[in-house]
Backbone as JSON Lines, residues from 0, in Angstrom:
{"i":0,"aa":"M","n":[-5.73,23.87,13.21],"ca":[-5.03,24.59,13.48],"c":[-5.4,25.31,15.17]}
{"i":1,"aa":"P","n":[-4.41,25.46,16.21],"ca":[-4.83,26.03,17.76],"c":[-5.86,27.15,17.65]}
{"i":2,"aa":"L","n":[-7.03,26.68,18.28],"ca":[-7.97,27.56,18.72],"c":[-7.52,29.02,19.42]}
{"i":3,"aa":"L","n":[-6.76,29.19,20.32],"ca":[-6.23,30.4,21.14],"c":[-5.49,31.36,20.16]}
{"i":4,"aa":"P","n":[-4.38,30.58,19.6],"ca":[-3.47,31.34,18.94],"c":[-4.25,31.78,17.41]}
{"i":5,"aa":"T","n":[-5.32,31.16,16.75],"ca":[-6.03,31.75,15.96],"c":[-6.55,32.87,16.07]}
{"i":6,"aa":"L","n":[-7.55,32.37,16.98],"ca":[-8.72,33.57,17.65],"c":[-7.9,34.98,18.1]}
{"i":7,"aa":"S","n":[-6.83,34.85,18.88],"ca":[-5.94,35.78,19.07],"c":[-4.82,36.27,17.68]}
{"i":8,"aa":"T","n":[-5.02,36.25,16.74],"ca":[-4.5,36.52,15.32],"c":[-5.54,36.98,14.58]}
{"i":9,"aa":"F","n":[-6.56,36.25,14.79],"ca":[-7.98,37.19,14.36],"c":[-8.18,38.9,15.23]}
{"i":10,"aa":"F","n":[-7.88,38.45,15.98],"ca":[-8.42,40.27,16.65],"c":[-7.6,41.0,16.06]}
{"i":11,"aa":"I","n":[-6.2,40.49,16.13],"ca":[-4.69,41.65,15.74],"c":[-5.32,42.31,14.48]}
{"i":12,"aa":"V","n":[-5.32,41.17,13.51],"ca":[-5.9,41.37,11.99],"c":[-7.07,42.33,11.8]}
{"i":13,"aa":"L","n":[-7.83,42.33,12.86],"ca":[-9.57,42.95,12.9],"c":[-8.93,44.21,13.35]}
{"i":14,"aa":"S","n":[-8.32,44.36,14.35],"ca":[-7.81,45.53,14.92],"c":[-7.2,46.79,13.76]}
{"i":15,"aa":"A","n":[-6.01,45.95,13.24],"ca":[-5.85,46.41,11.8],"c":[-6.74,46.92,11.12]}
{"i":16,"aa":"I","n":[-7.59,46.12,10.48],"ca":[-8.39,46.43,9.96],"c":[-9.09,47.96,10.33]}
{"i":17,"aa":"L","n":[-9.61,48.1,10.81],"ca":[-10.73,48.84,11.89],"c":[-9.87,50.05,11.61]}
{"i":18,"aa":"V","n":[-8.18,49.94,12.02],"ca":[-7.79,50.99,12.06],"c":[-7.46,52.13,10.87]}
{"i":19,"aa":"A","n":[-7.48,50.63,10.04],"ca":[-7.19,51.69,8.22],"c":[-8.95,52.14,7.98]}
{"i":20,"aa":"I","n":[-9.66,51.82,8.29],"ca":[-11.02,51.62,7.99],"c":[-11.24,53.42,9.1]}
{"i":21,"aa":"G","n":[-10.91,53.61,10.07],"ca":[-11.01,54.51,11.17],"c":[-10.12,56.03,9.96]}
{"i":22,"aa":"W","n":[-8.96,55.44,9.85],"ca":[-8.22,56.04,9.09],"c":[-8.6,57.09,7.59]}
{"i":23,"aa":"R","n":[-9.09,56.08,6.81],"ca":[-10.53,56.57,6.45],"c":[-11.4,57.7,6.03]}
{"i":24,"aa":"L","n":[-11.99,57.06,7.52],"ca":[-13.07,58.06,7.81],"c":[-12.69,59.36,8.31]}
{"i":25,"aa":"I","n":[-11.78,59.62,8.86],"ca":[-11.43,61.2,8.96],"c":[-10.57,61.7,8.39]}
{"i":26,"aa":"A","n":[-10.13,60.91,7.38],"ca":[-9.83,61.24,5.89],"c":[-11.11,61.9,5.05]}
{"i":27,"aa":"I","n":[-12.2,60.96,5.56],"ca":[-13.13,62.12,4.63],"c":[-14.21,62.94,5.3]}
{"i":28,"aa":"N","n":[-13.67,62.9,6.8],"ca":[-13.99,64.27,7.53],"c":[-15.72,63.31,8.46]}
{"i":29,"aa":"R","n":[-15.04,62.45,8.6],"ca":[-16.06,61.74,9.87],"c":[-15.68,61.68,11.03]}
{"i":30,"aa":"P","n":[-15.57,62.26,11.93],"ca":[-14.89,62.43,12.81],"c":[-15.67,61.7,14.4]}
{"i":31,"aa":"Q","n":[-16.82,61.33,14.3],"ca":[-17.77,60.46,15.39],"c":[-17.75,58.81,14.86]}
{"i":32,"aa":"A","n":[-17.64,58.81,13.29],"ca":[-17.38,57.42,12.68],"c":[-16.38,56.89,13.07]}
{"i":33,"aa":"H","n":[-15.12,57.79,12.41],"ca":[-13.56,57.8,13.52],"c":[-13.46,57.31,14.63]}
{"i":34,"aa":"R","n":[-14.37,58.0,15.77],"ca":[-14.21,57.5,17.04],"c":[-14.6,56.34,17.47]}
{"i":35,"aa":"A","n":[-15.87,56.25,16.94],"ca":[-15.84,54.53,17.23],"c":[-15.21,53.42,16.54]}
{"i":36,"aa":"T","n":[-14.38,53.62,15.38],"ca":[-14.45,52.83,14.68],"c":[-13.04,52.54,15.45]}
{"i":37,"aa":"M","n":[-11.89,54.08,15.82],"ca":[-10.83,53.26,17.1],"c":[-11.25,52.84,17.95]}
{"i":38,"aa":"I","n":[-12.35,53.25,18.51],"ca":[-12.37,52.55,20.05],"c":[-12.76,51.32,19.49]}
{"i":39,"aa":"A","n":[-13.34,50.95,18.34],"ca":[-13.39,49.68,18.03],"c":[-12.62,48.49,18.04]}
{"i":40,"aa":"A","n":[-11.6,49.24,17.56],"ca":[-9.81,48.55,17.17],"c":[-8.99,48.71,18.11]}
{"i":41,"aa":"S","n":[-9.44,49.37,19.18],"ca":[-8.62,49.51,20.6],"c":[-9.39,48.39,21.38]}
{"i":42,"aa":"I","n":[-10.31,48.04,21.17],"ca":[-11.12,46.55,22.0],"c":[-10.93,45.56,21.51]}
{"i":43,"aa":"S","n":[-10.78,45.68,19.84],"ca":[-10.37,44.21,19.19],"c":[-8.69,44.06,19.66]}
{"i":44,"aa":"A","n":[-7.65,45.21,19.78],"ca":[-6.56,45.02,19.9],"c":[-6.48,44.18,22.02]}
{"i":45,"aa":"L","n":[-6.9,44.99,22.16],"ca":[-7.14,44.37,24.08],"c":[-7.75,43.41,24.22]}
{"i":46,"aa":"T","n":[-8.44,42.83,22.86],"ca":[-8.73,41.3,23.35],"c":[-7.65,40.67,22.81]}
{"i":47,"aa":"F","n":[-7.2,40.74,22.11],"ca":[-6.22,40.15,21.23],"c":[-4.92,40.07,22.79]}
{"i":48,"aa":"F","n":[-4.81,40.91,23.68],"ca":[-3.97,41.1,24.54],"c":[-4.65,39.93,25.72]}
{"i":49,"aa":"V","n":[-5.75,40.06,25.74],"ca":[-6.26,38.89,27.17],"c":[-5.8,37.78,26.27]}
{"i":50,"aa":"I","n":[-6.35,37.46,26.0],"ca":[-6.33,36.07,25.03],"c":[-4.5,35.55,24.77]}
{"i":51,"aa":"Y","n":[-4.22,36.57,24.03],"ca":[-2.41,36.16,24.11],"c":[-1.89,36.28,25.54]}
{"i":52,"aa":"V","n":[-1.75,36.87,26.94],"ca":[-1.73,36.56,28.36],"c":[-2.27,35.7,28.83]}
{"i":53,"aa":"S","n":[-3.48,35.17,28.41],"ca":[-4.15,34.66,29.56],"c":[-3.68,32.72,28.95]}
{"i":54,"aa":"R","n":[-3.35,32.79,27.13],"ca":[-2.69,31.71,26.76],"c":[-0.98,31.32,27.91]}
{"i":55,"aa":"T","n":[-0.45,32.56,27.57],"ca":[1.04,32.25,27.69],"c":[1.06,32.2,29.67]}
{"i":56,"aa":"I","n":[0.37,32.45,30.32],"ca":[-0.25,32.0,31.69],"c":[-0.41,30.86,32.0]}
{"i":57,"aa":"L","n":[-1.76,30.51,31.26],"ca":[-1.94,28.97,31.58],"c":[-1.33,28.17,30.56]}
{"i":58,"aa":"V","n":[-1.23,28.28,29.66],"ca":[-0.52,27.06,28.58],"c":[1.02,26.95,28.35]}
{"i":59,"aa":"G","n":[1.32,28.56,28.07],"ca":[2.91,28.85,28.0],"c":[2.91,29.37,26.21]}
{"i":60,"aa":"N","n":[4.31,29.43,26.46],"ca":[4.12,29.28,24.97],"c":[4.71,28.89,23.71]}
{"i":61,"aa":"T","n":[4.55,28.81,22.33],"ca":[5.13,27.77,21.79],"c":[6.21,27.92,20.74]}
{"i":62,"aa":"S","n":[7.72,26.94,21.42],"ca":[8.94,27.22,20.76],"c":[8.66,27.11,18.98]}
{"i":63,"aa":"F","n":[9.77,27.7,18.25],"ca":[9.55,27.49,16.53],"c":[10.06,26.04,16.49]}
{"i":64,"aa":"G","n":[9.1,25.13,15.27],"ca":[9.37,23.84,15.28],"c":[9.74,23.79,14.2]}
{"i":65,"aa":"G","n":[10.04,24.99,13.06],"ca":[10.5,24.75,12.43],"c":[12.07,24.05,11.81]}
{"i":66,"aa":"P","n":[13.0,24.48,11.29],"ca":[13.78,23.7,10.37],"c":[15.15,24.34,11.65]}
{"i":67,"aa":"D","n":[15.89,23.64,12.02],"ca":[17.13,24.49,13.33],"c":[17.67,25.9,12.23]}
{"i":68,"aa":"D","n":[18.02,25.45,11.0],"ca":[19.17,26.62,10.11],"c":[18.37,27.9,9.86]}
{"i":69,"aa":"L","n":[16.46,27.52,10.16],"ca":[16.0,29.2,10.09],"c":[15.62,29.94,11.34]}
{"i":70,"aa":"K","n":[16.06,28.83,12.77],"ca":[15.58,28.92,14.02],"c":[16.04,30.65,14.01]}
{"i":71,"aa":"I","n":[17.71,30.93,14.0],"ca":[17.89,32.13,14.27],"c":[17.39,33.53,13.43]}
{"i":72,"aa":"F","n":[16.69,33.26,12.8],"ca":[15.97,34.08,11.72],"c":[14.71,34.33,12.32]}
{"i":73,"aa":"Y","n":[14.23,33.36,12.41],"ca":[12.74,32.99,13.09],"c":[13.1,34.16,14.55]}
{"i":74,"aa":"T","n":[13.85,33.8,15.64],"ca":[14.23,34.52,16.62],"c":[14.06,36.0,16.48]}
{"i":75,"aa":"I","n":[15.09,36.22,15.74],"ca":[15.18,37.62,15.22],"c":[14.44,38.61,14.81]}
{"i":76,"aa":"F","n":[13.61,37.56,14.01],"ca":[12.41,38.04,13.74],"c":[11.38,38.32,14.7]}
{"i":77,"aa":"L","n":[11.29,37.27,15.61],"ca":[10.21,37.29,16.91],"c":[10.32,38.36,17.48]}
{"i":78,"aa":"I","n":[11.59,38.61,17.71],"ca":[12.32,39.78,18.89],"c":[12.0,40.99,18.46]}
{"i":79,"aa":"F","n":[12.0,41.31,16.9],"ca":[11.07,42.58,16.1],"c":[10.05,42.46,16.33]}
{"i":80,"aa":"H","n":[9.47,41.81,16.07],"ca":[7.54,41.82,16.0],"c":[7.39,41.76,17.89]}
{"i":81,"aa":"I","n":[8.21,41.4,18.94],"ca":[7.71,41.98,20.22],"c":[8.44,43.28,20.55]}
{"i":82,"aa":"I","n":[9.29,43.83,20.01],"ca":[9.89,45.34,19.99],"c":[8.66,45.95,19.69]}
{"i":83,"aa":"L","n":[8.46,45.73,18.16],"ca":[7.04,46.51,17.55],"c":[6.05,46.78,18.15]}
{"i":84,"aa":"A","n":[5.54,45.63,18.55],"ca":[4.58,45.14,19.13],"c":[3.93,46.09,20.4]}
{"i":85,"aa":"T","n":[5.15,46.15,21.4],"ca":[5.33,46.75,22.27],"c":[5.74,48.32,22.51]}
{"i":86,"aa":"V","n":[5.78,49.13,21.08],"ca":[6.1,50.26,20.62],"c":[4.8,50.5,20.24]}
{"i":87,"aa":"G","n":[4.17,49.71,19.51],"ca":[2.71,50.38,19.04],"c":[1.81,50.4,19.86]}
{"i":88,"aa":"A","n":[2.08,49.64,21.15],"ca":[0.67,49.5,22.08],"c":[0.82,50.96,22.94]}
{"i":89,"aa":"V","n":[1.94,51.36,23.12],"ca":[2.37,52.52,23.68],"c":[2.12,53.85,22.98]}
{"i":90,"aa":"F","n":[2.37,53.66,21.46],"ca":[1.83,54.81,20.34],"c":[0.05,54.62,20.89]}
{"i":91,"aa":"G","n":[-0.26,53.63,20.89],"ca":[-1.68,53.42,20.86],"c":[-2.58,53.95,22.03]}
{"i":92,"aa":"I","n":[-1.35,53.63,23.24],"ca":[-1.95,54.24,24.27],"c":[-2.03,56.01,24.06]}
{"i":93,"aa":"V","n":[-1.24,56.52,23.49],"ca":[-1.01,58.18,23.59],"c":[-1.72,58.54,22.73]}
{"i":94,"aa":"S","n":[-2.26,57.89,21.45],"ca":[-3.25,58.53,20.42],"c":[-4.37,58.56,21.19]}
{"i":95,"aa":"L","n":[-4.87,57.07,21.57],"ca":[-6.4,57.6,21.97],"c":[-6.24,58.43,23.41]}
{"i":96,"aa":"T","n":[-5.21,58.65,24.16],"ca":[-4.98,59.66,25.48],"c":[-5.92,60.76,24.52]}
{"i":97,"aa":"L","n":[-4.7,61.4,23.67],"ca":[-4.99,62.61,23.14],"c":[-6.07,62.39,22.24]}
{"i":98,"aa":"G","n":[-6.56,61.58,21.76],"ca":[-8.21,61.67,21.09],"c":[-8.97,62.22,22.15]}
{"i":99,"aa":"F","n":[-8.69,61.53,22.92],"ca":[-10.09,61.49,24.12],"c":[-10.06,62.96,24.93]}
{"i":100,"aa":"K","n":[-8.79,63.27,25.07],"ca":[-8.65,64.38,25.9],"c":[-8.6,65.56,24.77]}
{"i":101,"aa":"R","n":[-9.13,65.5,23.67],"ca":[-8.84,66.1,22.52],"c":[-8.41,67.45,21.81]}
{"i":102,"aa":"K","n":[-6.96,66.75,22.25],"ca":[-5.76,67.33,21.79],"c":[-5.4,67.2,20.36]}
{"i":103,"aa":"I","n":[-6.59,67.85,19.93],"ca":[-6.21,67.27,18.15],"c":[-4.68,67.33,17.22]}
{"i":104,"aa":"P","n":[-4.38,68.52,17.82],"ca":[-3.39,68.49,17.1],"c":[-1.94,68.01,16.97]}
{"i":105,"aa":"K","n":[-2.1,67.49,17.87],"ca":[-1.07,66.19,18.32],"c":[-1.51,65.03,18.47]}
{"i":106,"aa":"H","n":[-2.93,64.57,18.08],"ca":[-3.46,63.51,17.77],"c":[-3.44,63.05,16.41]}
{"i":107,"aa":"R","n":[-3.14,64.36,15.52],"ca":[-3.52,64.14,14.01],"c":[-1.72,63.92,13.6]}
{"i":108,"aa":"K","n":[-1.15,64.37,14.74],"ca":[0.71,64.13,14.34],"c":[0.65,62.7,14.77]}
{"i":109,"aa":"V","n":[0.32,62.04,15.74],"ca":[1.27,60.41,16.53],"c":[0.13,59.72,15.58]}
{"i":110,"aa":"G","n":[-1.06,59.89,15.56],"ca":[-2.22,59.46,14.95],"c":[-1.71,57.87,13.87]}
{"i":111,"aa":"P","n":[-1.44,58.51,12.68],"ca":[-0.65,58.25,11.16],"c":[0.36,56.94,12.06]}
{"i":112,"aa":"I","n":[1.4,57.76,12.49],"ca":[2.42,56.76,13.09],"c":[2.0,55.75,13.68]}
{"i":113,"aa":"T","n":[1.45,55.92,14.83],"ca":[0.62,54.76,15.63],"c":[0.23,53.77,14.47]}
{"i":114,"aa":"S","n":[-0.48,54.38,13.46],"ca":[-1.11,53.31,12.74],"c":[-0.62,51.9,11.56]}
{"i":115,"aa":"I","n":[1.04,52.67,10.98],"ca":[1.65,52.81,10.66],"c":[2.56,51.19,11.72]}
{"i":116,"aa":"I","n":[2.78,51.74,12.6],"ca":[3.53,50.91,13.43],"c":[1.98,49.51,13.97]}
{"i":117,"aa":"W","n":[0.93,49.87,13.96],"ca":[0.27,49.1,14.75],"c":[-0.08,48.27,12.93]}
{"i":118,"aa":"F","n":[-0.21,48.44,11.61],"ca":[-0.88,47.81,10.76],"c":[0.86,46.65,10.82]}
{"i":119,"aa":"S","n":[1.98,47.49,10.58],"ca":[3.72,46.25,10.98],"c":[3.52,45.31,11.72]}
{"i":120,"aa":"T","n":[3.01,45.79,13.01],"ca":[2.74,44.54,14.32],"c":[1.68,43.65,13.56]}
{"i":121,"aa":"A","n":[0.48,43.97,12.88],"ca":[-0.33,42.58,12.66],"c":[0.37,41.8,11.78]}
{"i":122,"aa":"V","n":[1.32,42.8,10.36],"ca":[1.38,41.8,9.63],"c":[2.26,41.13,10.05]}
{"i":123,"aa":"T","n":[3.46,41.5,10.79],"ca":[4.48,40.74,11.32],"c":[3.78,39.53,12.89]}
{"i":124,"aa":"G","n":[2.66,39.67,13.18],"ca":[2.12,38.85,13.84],"c":[1.46,37.96,13.44]}
{"i":125,"aa":"V","n":[0.81,37.91,11.82],"ca":[0.41,36.86,11.26],"c":[1.49,36.05,10.7]}
{"i":126,"aa":"M","n":[2.84,37.02,10.62],"ca":[3.58,35.71,9.82],"c":[4.32,35.34,11.02]}
{"i":127,"aa":"V","n":[4.41,35.14,12.4],"ca":[4.93,34.29,13.16],"c":[3.89,33.29,13.35]}
{"i":128,"aa":"Y","n":[2.62,33.74,13.7],"ca":[1.25,32.9,13.82],"c":[1.35,31.77,12.43]}
{"i":129,"aa":"L","n":[2.19,32.31,11.11],"ca":[2.26,31.36,10.49],"c":[3.33,30.02,10.61]}
{"i":130,"aa":"L","n":[3.93,30.9,10.4],"ca":[5.42,30.15,11.02],"c":[5.15,29.33,11.99]}
{"i":131,"aa":"L","n":[4.41,29.31,13.26],"ca":[4.24,28.53,14.45],"c":[3.14,27.83,14.14]}
{"i":132,"aa":"Y","n":[2.1,27.88,13.16],"ca":[0.88,26.83,13.63],"c":[1.07,26.33,12.27]}
{"i":133,"aa":"I","n":[1.68,27.1,10.84],"ca":[0.71,27.01,9.25],"c":[1.79,26.12,8.88]}
{"i":134,"aa":"I","n":[2.99,26.75,8.43],"ca":[3.92,26.59,7.61],"c":[4.91,25.17,8.45]}
{"i":135,"aa":"Y","n":[4.87,25.39,9.79],"ca":[5.43,24.38,10.08],"c":[4.97,24.13,11.38]}
{"i":136,"aa":"D","n":[4.69,22.77,11.85],"ca":[4.08,22.34,13.15],"c":[4.88,22.76,14.35]}
{"i":137,"aa":"G","n":[4.05,23.6,15.3],"ca":[4.76,24.24,16.23],"c":[5.22,23.08,17.01]}
{"i":138,"aa":"G","n":[6.57,24.09,17.89],"ca":[7.27,23.0,18.62],"c":[6.71,22.59,20.09]}
{"i":139,"aa":"T","n":[7.45,22.81,20.94],"ca":[7.33,22.33,22.52],"c":[5.92,23.43,22.97]}
{"i":140,"aa":"T","n":[5.46,23.4,24.03],"ca":[5.08,24.68,24.63],"c":[5.85,24.37,25.71]}
{"i":141,"aa":"T","n":[6.15,25.74,26.04],"ca":[7.41,25.89,27.57],"c":[7.12,27.64,27.64]}
{"i":142,"aa":"S","n":[7.8,27.87,28.63],"ca":[7.73,29.26,29.07],"c":[8.23,30.12,27.79]}
{"i":143,"aa":"M","n":[7.94,31.84,27.88],"ca":[8.45,32.54,26.78],"c":[9.65,32.82,26.69]}
{"i":144,"aa":"L","n":[10.45,32.72,28.24],"ca":[11.82,32.79,27.68],"c":[12.97,31.89,26.81]}
{"i":145,"aa":"K","n":[12.16,30.97,27.42],"ca":[12.3,29.32,26.14],"c":[12.45,29.52,24.98]}
{"i":146,"aa":"A","n":[10.8,29.43,24.84],"ca":[10.68,29.46,23.31],"c":[11.28,30.7,22.8]}
{"i":147,"aa":"I","n":[11.49,31.69,23.37],"ca":[12.26,32.66,22.59],"c":[13.69,32.45,22.54]}
{"i":148,"aa":"F","n":[14.1,31.98,23.56],"ca":[15.97,32.36,23.66],"c":[16.4,30.77,23.14]}
{"i":149,"aa":"G","n":[15.59,29.75,23.16],"ca":[16.09,28.19,23.81],"c":[16.96,27.46,25.0]}
{"i":150,"aa":"F","n":[16.32,28.29,26.32],"ca":[17.02,28.2,27.5],"c":[16.15,28.14,28.32]}
């Protein structure tokens, strides 16, 4: 198992687990614990992002190494994951901002949507990791555009 992808995947899964815990904490009316847990979830997600970007800049991205007949399905799935992760990050920033500014009614509306997007992002991220490094041997390490689109 490659160190940096495994480490970054760990942090994205940890962030999703912390979001679930935070969601439960607010449901049982523990707002201070909710806040602390969601901050920890955000730090975990940010740690993922720093590792991912550092690896992308310093090493590059790994192309799909599985069978050629699955590459198109993997590529579509990867693009879906990237869009989902981007939307999730934006929603996360909005949710955090609303929470910190104590705009609780809006935070209560956006927060659950953000959580669902983030859980989906974590699940699809783990699936990408499994397809790239566990189920199949990773392909070549190359630039992001070449890894996604093959050129």
